[in-house]
C-alpha positions as YAML, in Angstrom:
chain: A
units: angstrom
residues:
- id: 1
  name: MET
  ca: [-6.54, -14.33, 52.21]
- id: 2
  name: ASN
  ca: [-2.93, -14.62, 50.96]
- id: 3
  name: ASN
  ca: [-1.17, -11.61, 52.45]
- id: 4
  name: ASN
  ca: [1.66, -11.96, 49.93]
- id: 5
  name: ILE
  ca: [-0.60, -10.85, 47.07]
- id: 6
  name: ASN
  ca: [-1.28, -7.17, 46.52]
- id: 7
  name: PHE
  ca: [-4.69, -6.39, 45.08]
- id: 8
  name: LEU
  ca: [-6.87, -3.41, 44.38]
- id: 9
  name: ILE
  ca: [-10.64, -3.07, 44.54]
- id: 10
  name: ARG
  ca: [-13.00, -0.85, 42.56]
- id: 11
  name: CYS
  ca: [-16.45, -0.44, 44.05]
- id: 12
  name: ALA
  ca: [-19.11, 0.65, 41.59]
- id: 13
  name: GLY
  ca: [-22.59, 0.57, 43.08]
- id: 14
  name: GLU
  ca: [-24.54, -1.11, 45.83]
- id: 15
  name: ASP
  ca: [-21.32, -2.74, 47.05]
- id: 16
  name: ILE
  ca: [-20.30, 0.60, 48.57]
- id: 17
  name: GLN
  ca: [-23.30, 2.96, 48.67]
- id: 18
  name: LYS
  ca: [-26.08, 2.82, 51.24]
- id: 19
  name: PHE
  ca: [-29.46, 4.47, 50.68]
- id: 20
  name: PRO
  ca: [-31.84, 3.26, 53.42]
- id: 21
  name: ASP
  ca: [-34.82, 5.26, 52.10]
- id: 22
  name: ILE
  ca: [-35.10, 2.91, 49.11]
- id: 23
  name: SER
  ca: [-33.44, -0.14, 50.74]
- id: 24
  name: TYR
  ca: [-30.46, 0.21, 48.39]
- id: 25
  name: GLY
  ca: [-27.03, -1.12, 49.26]
- id: 26
  name: MET
  ca: [-25.52, -4.45, 50.26]
- id: 27
  name: ARG
  ca: [-23.97, -2.80, 53.31]
- id: 28
  name: LEU
  ca: [-27.40, -2.27, 54.86]
- id: 29
  name: ASP
  ca: [-26.89, -5.88, 55.96]
- id: 30
  name: PRO
  ca: [-24.55, -5.58, 59.00]
- id: 31
  name: LYS
  ca: [-22.80, -8.87, 58.22]
- id: 32
  name: LEU
  ca: [-22.09, -7.87, 54.62]
- id: 33
  name: ASP
  ca: [-21.06, -4.41, 55.76]
- id: 34
  name: GLN
  ca: [-18.48, -5.95, 58.05]
- id: 35
  name: GLN
  ca: [-17.16, -8.27, 55.34]
- id: 36
  name: ILE
  ca: [-16.96, -5.55, 52.68]
- id: 37
  name: THR
  ca: [-15.29, -3.11, 55.05]
- id: 38
  name: ALA
  ca: [-12.70, -5.67, 56.18]
- id: 39
  name: THR
  ca: [-11.86, -6.65, 52.59]
- id: 40
  name: LEU
  ca: [-11.52, -3.05, 51.46]
- id: 41
  name: LYS
  ca: [-9.12, -2.33, 54.31]
- id: 42
  name: GLU
  ca: [-6.95, -5.30, 53.29]
- id: 43
  name: ALA
  ca: [-6.57, -4.07, 49.70]
- id: 44
  name: LYS
  ca: [-3.33, -2.46, 48.60]
- id: 45
  name: ASN
  ca: [-5.39, 0.26, 46.90]
- id: 46
  name: VAL
  ca: [-9.05, 1.08, 46.33]
- id: 47
  name: ILE
  ca: [-10.28, 2.89, 43.25]
- id: 48
  name: ALA
  ca: [-12.68, 5.80, 43.66]
- id: 49
  name: ILE
  ca: [-14.65, 6.30, 40.44]
- id: 50
  name: THR
  ca: [-16.13, 9.56, 41.75]
- id: 51
  name: PRO
  ca: [-15.65, 11.83, 44.78]
- id: 52
  name: GLU
  ca: [-18.86, 10.26, 46.11]
- id: 53
  name: VAL
  ca: [-17.17, 6.84, 46.23]
- id: 54
  name: ARG
  ca: [-14.04, 8.37, 47.80]
- id: 55
  name: HIS
  ca: [-16.27, 9.84, 50.50]
- id: 56
  name: GLU
  ca: [-17.78, 6.42, 51.21]
- id: 57
  name: TYR
  ca: [-14.31, 4.89, 51.52]
- id: 58
  name: GLU
  ca: [-13.30, 7.62, 53.94]
- id: 59
  name: LEU
  ca: [-16.43, 7.08, 56.04]
- id: 60
  name: ILE
  ca: [-15.54, 3.43, 56.63]
- id: 61
  name: GLY
  ca: [-11.98, 4.32, 57.58]
- id: 62
  name: ILE
  ca: [-9.91, 3.56, 54.48]
- id: 63
  name: ASP
  ca: [-6.51, 5.27, 54.71]
- id: 64
  name: GLU
  ca: [-6.45, 8.27, 52.39]
- id: 65
  name: GLU
  ca: [-3.14, 7.24, 50.81]
- id: 66
  name: LYS
  ca: [-4.73, 3.96, 49.66]
- id: 67
  name: ILE
  ca: [-7.48, 5.70, 47.69]
- id: 68
  name: ILE
  ca: [-6.79, 6.37, 44.01]
- id: 69
  name: ASP
  ca: [-9.16, 8.46, 41.90]
- id: 70
  name: ILE
  ca: [-9.87, 6.85, 38.51]
- id: 71
  name: PRO
  ca: [-13.28, 7.30, 36.87]
- id: 72
  name: ASN
  ca: [-15.12, 4.86, 34.66]
- id: 73
  name: GLY
  ca: [-14.76, 5.51, 30.96]
- id: 74
  name: VAL
  ca: [-16.43, 5.54, 27.58]
- id: 75
  name: ASP
  ca: [-15.11, 4.96, 24.09]
- id: 76
  name: THR
  ca: [-15.62, 8.49, 22.79]
- id: 77
  name: LYS
  ca: [-14.67, 7.41, 19.26]
- id: 78
  name: LYS
  ca: [-17.81, 5.24, 19.10]
- id: 79
  name: PHE
  ca: [-19.93, 8.32, 19.64]
- id: 80
  name: ALA
  ca: [-18.18, 10.44, 17.01]
- id: 81
  name: LYS
  ca: [-19.87, 8.79, 14.04]
- id: 82
  name: SER
  ca: [-22.89, 10.55, 12.59]
- id: 83
  name: VAL
  ca: [-26.29, 8.84, 12.39]
- id: 84
  name: ASP
  ca: [-29.36, 9.35, 10.24]
- id: 85
  name: ARG
  ca: [-31.22, 11.31, 12.87]
- id: 86
  name: LYS
  ca: [-34.49, 11.59, 10.94]
- id: 87
  name: LYS
  ca: [-34.56, 7.87, 10.14]
- id: 88
  name: GLU
  ca: [-33.85, 6.93, 13.73]
- id: 89
  name: ARG
  ca: [-36.50, 9.24, 15.13]
- id: 90
  name: ASN
  ca: [-39.07, 7.91, 12.66]
- id: 91
  name: ARG
  ca: [-38.22, 4.39, 13.79]
- id: 92
  name: LEU
  ca: [-38.84, 5.45, 17.39]
- id: 93
  name: GLY
  ca: [-42.12, 7.15, 16.53]
- id: 94
  name: VAL
  ca: [-40.84, 10.68, 17.15]
- id: 95
  name: GLY
  ca: [-41.79, 13.51, 14.81]
- id: 96
  name: ASP
  ca: [-39.32, 15.96, 13.31]
- id: 97
  name: ASP
  ca: [-40.77, 18.84, 15.31]
- id: 98
  name: GLU
  ca: [-41.04, 16.96, 18.61]
- id: 99
  name: PHE
  ca: [-38.53, 17.56, 21.40]
- id: 100
  name: LEU
  ca: [-37.09, 14.18, 22.38]
- id: 101
  name: ILE
  ca: [-36.14, 13.81, 26.04]
- id: 102
  name: LEU
  ca: [-34.09, 10.68, 26.74]
- id: 103
  name: SER
  ca: [-33.41, 8.82, 29.97]
- id: 104
  name: VAL
  ca: [-31.34, 5.62, 30.11]
- id: 105
  name: GLY
  ca: [-31.12, 3.14, 32.96]
- id: 106
  name: ARG
  ca: [-32.81, 0.09, 34.44]
- id: 107
  name: ASN
  ca: [-36.16, 0.59, 36.08]
- id: 108
  name: HIS
  ca: [-35.12, 0.67, 39.74]
- id: 109
  name: SER
  ca: [-36.36, 2.87, 42.56]
- id: 110
  name: LYS
  ca: [-33.03, 4.70, 42.69]
- id: 111
  name: LYS
  ca: [-33.40, 5.77, 39.04]
- id: 112
  name: ASN
  ca: [-36.50, 7.70, 40.10]
- id: 113
  name: TYR
  ca: [-38.45, 7.36, 36.86]
- id: 114
  name: ILE
  ca: [-41.62, 8.37, 38.66]
- id: 115
  name: THR
  ca: [-40.31, 11.94, 38.95]
- id: 116
  name: LEU
  ca: [-39.66, 11.96, 35.21]
- id: 117
  name: LEU
  ca: [-43.25, 10.88, 34.57]
- id: 118
  name: LYS
  ca: [-44.55, 13.57, 36.92]
- id: 119
  name: THR
  ca: [-42.35, 16.01, 35.00]
- id: 120
  name: ALA
  ca: [-44.06, 15.00, 31.76]
- id: 121
  name: LYS
  ca: [-47.46, 15.57, 33.36]
- id: 122
  name: ASN
  ca: [-46.31, 19.00, 34.52]
- id: 123
  name: LEU
  ca: [-45.04, 19.89, 31.04]
- id: 124
  name: LEU
  ca: [-48.53, 19.23, 29.71]
- id: 125
  name: ALA
  ca: [-50.05, 21.37, 32.46]
- id: 126
  name: ARG
  ca: [-47.72, 24.18, 31.36]
- id: 127
  name: GLY
  ca: [-48.99, 23.95, 27.79]
- id: 128
  name: LYS
  ca: [-46.10, 21.98, 26.29]
- id: 129
  name: THR
  ca: [-47.32, 19.19, 24.01]
- id: 130
  name: ASN
  ca: [-44.59, 18.93, 21.34]
- id: 131
  name: PHE
  ca: [-42.37, 16.47, 23.19]
- id: 132
  name: LYS
  ca: [-41.72, 12.79, 23.70]
- id: 133
  name: ILE
  ca: [-39.96, 11.16, 26.63]
- id: 134
  name: LEU
  ca: [-38.07, 7.95, 25.87]
- id: 135
  name: CYS
  ca: [-37.05, 5.67, 28.74]
- id: 136
  name: VAL
  ca: [-34.58, 2.93, 27.81]
- id: 137
  name: GLY
  ca: [-33.50, 0.20, 30.17]
- id: 138
  name: ARG
  ca: [-34.26, -3.17, 31.70]
- id: 139
  name: LYS
  ca: [-37.82, -3.45, 33.01]
- id: 140
  name: CYS
  ca: [-38.79, 0.01, 31.79]
- id: 141
  name: GLY
  ca: [-41.86, -1.60, 30.27]
- id: 142
  name: GLU
  ca: [-43.13, -2.10, 33.81]
- id: 143
  name: LEU
  ca: [-43.68, 1.66, 33.97]
- id: 144
  name: ARG
  ca: [-46.63, 1.32, 31.58]
- id: 145
  name: PRO
  ca: [-49.34, 1.30, 34.30]
- id: 146
  name: ASP
  ca: [-47.95, 4.56, 35.74]
- id: 147
  name: VAL
  ca: [-47.73, 6.08, 32.27]
- id: 148
  name: SER
  ca: [-51.36, 5.22, 31.60]
- id: 149
  name: ARG
  ca: [-52.53, 6.33, 35.03]
- id: 150
  name: LEU
  ca: [-51.00, 9.76, 34.41]
- id: 151
  name: GLY
  ca: [-52.50, 9.97, 30.91]
- id: 152
  name: LEU
  ca: [-49.11, 9.99, 29.22]
- id: 153
  name: ASP
  ca: [-49.45, 7.17, 26.68]
- id: 154
  name: GLU
  ca: [-49.08, 9.59, 23.74]
- id: 155
  name: PHE
  ca: [-45.99, 11.21, 25.22]
- id: 156
  name: VAL
  ca: [-43.87, 8.45, 26.76]
- id: 157
  name: ILE
  ca: [-42.03, 5.68, 24.91]
- id: 158
  name: LEU
  ca: [-40.72, 2.71, 26.91]
- id: 159
  name: ARG
  ca: [-37.95, 0.41, 25.71]
- id: 160
  name: ASP
  ca: [-36.98, -2.59, 27.82]
- id: 161
  name: ALA
  ca: [-33.83, -3.62, 26.01]
- id: 162
  name: ILE
  ca: [-31.48, -2.67, 23.22]
- id: 163
  name: GLU
  ca: [-30.89, -5.09, 20.39]
- id: 164
  name: THR
  ca: [-27.40, -5.88, 19.17]
- id: 165
  name: LEU
  ca: [-28.12, -6.15, 15.46]
- id: 166
  name: GLY
  ca: [-24.94, -6.32, 13.43]
- id: 167
  name: LYS
  ca: [-22.80, -6.81, 16.51]
- id: 168
  name: LYS
  ca: [-20.18, -9.53, 16.32]
- id: 169
  name: GLU
  ca: [-20.54, -12.37, 18.81]
- id: 170
  name: ASN
  ca: [-17.18, -11.63, 20.48]
- id: 171
  name: ASP
  ca: [-17.70, -7.87, 20.54]
- id: 172
  name: LEU
  ca: [-17.97, -6.99, 24.24]
- id: 173
  name: SER
  ca: [-17.83, -3.22, 23.76]
- id: 174
  name: LEU
  ca: [-20.62, -1.13, 25.21]
- id: 175
  name: PRO
  ca: [-22.99, 0.47, 24.58]
- id: 176
  name: ALA
  ca: [-24.65, -1.21, 21.61]
- id: 177
  name: GLN
  ca: [-24.75, 0.81, 18.39]
- id: 178
  name: GLU
  ca: [-28.53, 1.01, 18.58]
- id: 179
  name: LEU
  ca: [-28.30, 2.82, 21.91]
- id: 180
  name: ILE
  ca: [-25.70, 5.20, 20.49]
- id: 181
  name: ASN
  ca: [-28.09, 5.95, 17.64]
- id: 182
  name: ILE
  ca: [-30.80, 6.75, 20.17]
- id: 183
  name: TYR
  ca: [-28.52, 9.05, 22.15]
- id: 184
  name: LYS
  ca: [-27.60, 10.94, 19.01]
- id: 185
  name: SER
  ca: [-31.24, 11.27, 17.94]
- id: 186
  name: ALA
  ca: [-32.41, 12.90, 21.19]
- id: 187
  name: ASP
  ca: [-32.51, 16.59, 22.08]
- id: 188
  name: LEU
  ca: [-31.91, 16.43, 25.84]
- id: 189
  name: PHE
  ca: [-30.77, 13.82, 28.35]
- id: 190
  name: VAL
  ca: [-32.60, 13.86, 31.68]
- id: 191
  name: PHE
  ca: [-31.42, 11.68, 34.57]
- id: 192
  name: PRO
  ca: [-33.37, 12.18, 37.83]
- id: 193
  name: SER
  ca: [-31.52, 9.45, 39.75]
- id: 194
  name: LEU
  ca: [-31.57, 9.61, 43.55]
- id: 195
  name: THR
  ca: [-28.04, 8.28, 43.85]
- id: 196
  name: GLU
  ca: [-25.21, 6.96, 41.66]
- id: 197
  name: THR
  ca: [-21.63, 5.95, 42.19]
- id: 198
  name: PHE
  ca: [-20.82, 7.18, 38.68]
- id: 199
  name: GLY
  ca: [-23.71, 7.24, 36.23]
- id: 200
  name: VAL
  ca: [-22.12, 6.05, 33.00]
- id: 201
  name: ALA
  ca: [-25.26, 6.93, 31.05]
- id: 202
  name: ILE
  ca: [-24.61, 10.60, 31.81]
- id: 203
  name: VAL
  ca: [-21.16, 10.37, 30.24]
- id: 204
  name: GLU
  ca: [-22.49, 8.42, 27.25]
- id: 205
  name: ALA
  ca: [-25.05, 11.18, 26.70]
- id: 206
  name: MET
  ca: [-22.30, 13.79, 26.96]
- id: 207
  name: ALA
  ca: [-20.14, 11.89, 24.47]
- id: 208
  name: SER
  ca: [-23.14, 11.97, 22.13]
- id: 209
  name: GLY
  ca: [-23.25, 15.75, 22.40]
- id: 210
  name: LEU
  ca: [-26.48, 15.91, 24.38]
- id: 211
  name: PRO
  ca: [-27.10, 18.66, 26.92]
- id: 212
  name: VAL
  ca: [-27.62, 17.03, 30.30]
- id: 213
  name: LEU
  ca: [-30.03, 17.63, 33.18]
- id: 214
  name: THR
  ca: [-29.55, 15.44, 36.26]
- id: 215
  name: GLY
  ca: [-30.70, 15.13, 39.81]
- id: 216
  name: ASP
  ca: [-28.63, 17.09, 42.32]
- id: 217
  name: SER
  ca: [-27.71, 13.80, 43.93]
- id: 218
  name: PRO
  ca: [-24.64, 11.74, 44.89]
- id: 219
  name: GLY
  ca: [-22.58, 10.64, 41.90]
- id: 220
  name: CYS
  ca: [-24.59, 12.67, 39.39]
- id: 221
  name: ARG
  ca: [-23.33, 15.99, 40.70]
- id: 222
  name: ASP
  ca: [-19.75, 14.71, 40.45]
- id: 223
  name: VAL
  ca: [-20.06, 13.99, 36.73]
- id: 224
  name: VAL
  ca: [-21.77, 17.29, 35.88]
- id: 225
  name: GLY
  ca: [-19.38, 19.22, 38.10]
- id: 226
  name: TYR
  ca: [-22.06, 20.67, 40.37]
- id: 227
  name: GLY
  ca: [-23.63, 22.42, 37.39]
- id: 228
  name: ALA
  ca: [-20.48, 23.32, 35.46]
- id: 229
  name: TRP
  ca: [-21.04, 20.74, 32.70]
- id: 230
  name: GLY
  ca: [-24.78, 20.13, 32.98]
- id: 231
  name: LEU
  ca: [-27.75, 21.45, 34.90]
- id: 232
  name: MET
  ca: [-29.18, 19.92, 38.07]
- id: 233
  name: CYS
  ca: [-32.47, 19.86, 40.00]
- id: 234
  name: ASP
  ca: [-33.58, 18.40, 43.29]
- id: 235
  name: PRO
  ca: [-34.29, 14.81, 42.16]
- id: 236
  name: LEU
  ca: [-37.82, 14.92, 43.62]
- id: 237
  name: ASP
  ca: [-38.72, 18.37, 42.27]
- id: 238
  name: TYR
  ca: [-40.69, 17.55, 39.13]
- id: 239
  name: GLU
  ca: [-41.72, 21.20, 38.74]
- id: 240
  name: GLY
  ca: [-38.05, 22.22, 38.76]
- id: 241
  name: PHE
  ca: [-37.29, 19.58, 36.15]
- id: 242
  name: SER
  ca: [-40.12, 20.76, 33.91]
- id: 243
  name: GLU
  ca: [-39.06, 24.41, 34.24]
- id: 244
  name: THR
  ca: [-35.49, 23.56, 33.24]
- id: 245
  name: ILE
  ca: [-36.64, 21.35, 30.38]
- id: 246
  name: ILE
  ca: [-38.76, 24.21, 29.05]
- id: 247
  name: GLU
  ca: [-35.69, 26.45, 29.16]
- id: 248
  name: PHE
  ca: [-33.87, 23.94, 26.98]
- id: 249
  name: MET
  ca: [-36.88, 23.54, 24.68]
- id: 250
  name: ASP
  ca: [-37.23, 27.29, 24.18]
- id: 251
  name: SER
  ca: [-33.56, 28.26, 23.86]
- id: 252
  name: ASN
  ca: [-31.39, 26.99, 21.05]
- id: 253
  name: ASP
  ca: [-28.49, 28.98, 22.54]
- id: 254
  name: LEU
  ca: [-28.80, 27.15, 25.87]
- id: 255
  name: ARG
  ca: [-28.86, 23.78, 24.13]
- id: 256
  name: GLN
  ca: [-25.81, 24.62, 22.04]
- id: 257
  name: LYS
  ca: [-23.95, 25.90, 25.11]
- id: 258
  name: PHE
  ca: [-24.39, 22.64, 26.96]
- id: 259
  name: GLN
  ca: [-23.84, 20.50, 23.87]
- id: 260
  name: ILE
  ca: [-20.37, 22.00, 23.69]
- id: 261
  name: LYS
  ca: [-19.84, 21.54, 27.42]
- id: 262
  name: SER
  ca: [-20.94, 17.90, 27.23]
- id: 263
  name: LYS
  ca: [-18.52, 17.01, 24.45]
- id: 264
  name: GLU
  ca: [-15.67, 18.70, 26.30]
- id: 265
  name: ARG
  ca: [-16.50, 16.96, 29.57]
- id: 266
  name: ALA
  ca: [-16.72, 13.54, 27.91]
- id: 267
  name: LYS
  ca: [-13.10, 13.82, 26.74]
- id: 268
  name: SER
  ca: [-11.92, 13.49, 30.34]
- id: 269
  name: TYR
  ca: [-13.61, 10.07, 30.54]
- id: 270
  name: ASP
  ca: [-12.15, 8.58, 27.37]
- id: 271
  name: TRP
  ca: [-11.03, 5.00, 27.91]
- id: 272
  name: ASP
  ca: [-7.50, 5.74, 26.68]
- id: 273
  name: LEU
  ca: [-7.04, 8.19, 29.57]
- id: 274
  name: VAL
  ca: [-8.68, 5.86, 32.08]
- id: 275
  name: VAL
  ca: [-6.58, 2.86, 31.04]
- id: 276
  name: SER
  ca: [-3.36, 4.89, 31.25]
- id: 277
  name: LYS
  ca: [-4.20, 5.71, 34.87]
- id: 278
  name: TYR
  ca: [-4.68, 2.03, 35.72]
- id: 279
  name: ILE
  ca: [-1.42, 1.15, 34.01]
- id: 280
  name: ARG
  ca: [0.43, 3.68, 36.16]
- id: 281
  name: VAL
  ca: [-1.08, 2.10, 39.29]
- id: 282
  name: TYR
  ca: [0.08, -1.39, 38.31]
- id: 283
  name: GLU
  ca: [3.51, -0.19, 37.24]
- id: 284
  name: LYS
  ca: [4.14, 1.06, 40.79]
- id: 285
  name: GLU
  ca: [3.91, -2.51, 42.11]
...
């Protein structure tokens, strides 16, 4: 590597985290771990998108003065536009009086969708039937056998991908408008992930004004401020998730409280603020 060139690195997922229980993380391979660690130590700076990522840097011996805290961002202006909520819910097959619980993310073991499905089953056991759970993300359709096995076909909607209708070919902005419409048509965002470096879907949900319930897990707890901006449960405690969901279902005041908190929290992740932090880093060079 050319030692005359200063560079920074931003780790954002399995390139830095290790979760042996689900075989997650490139650094579980000793050779890759050595290469990644050596490269990180050569960088002028490393970007920590959450305290969880900072902690991982510290564990592998990165000098504290080299670590700069800059989160990922969202374009909050994209989420400010209103949508025809009734039309969107009808398109999704959700009734006006049904409580729509949304979860967004690829179907991967770390996303822990199975706990969400067990939560749905527990909601039914507790007498709650006026809800739908919508899972949106790559390979979510592969959850269908589990949905059927648990008798949840009437209560769970699976979407593999989001279309980009009306999106210009050179428009690289994310998320797609269709996904924004879905966020803004839901009643509650639930994210039982076992581990995240950041969890951008949480922030997108917050920018949409959704109250948020996440797993009390790495990365997630950073975004929701250990319960200050959203509620948390043990990511494997489906009974705890169902109890908290029922609280949201039964209390308009609780929903409104965390809708306000979500919108306020999302402001701190606006891309304009994030970009300004990167500019200050480069201007120091």
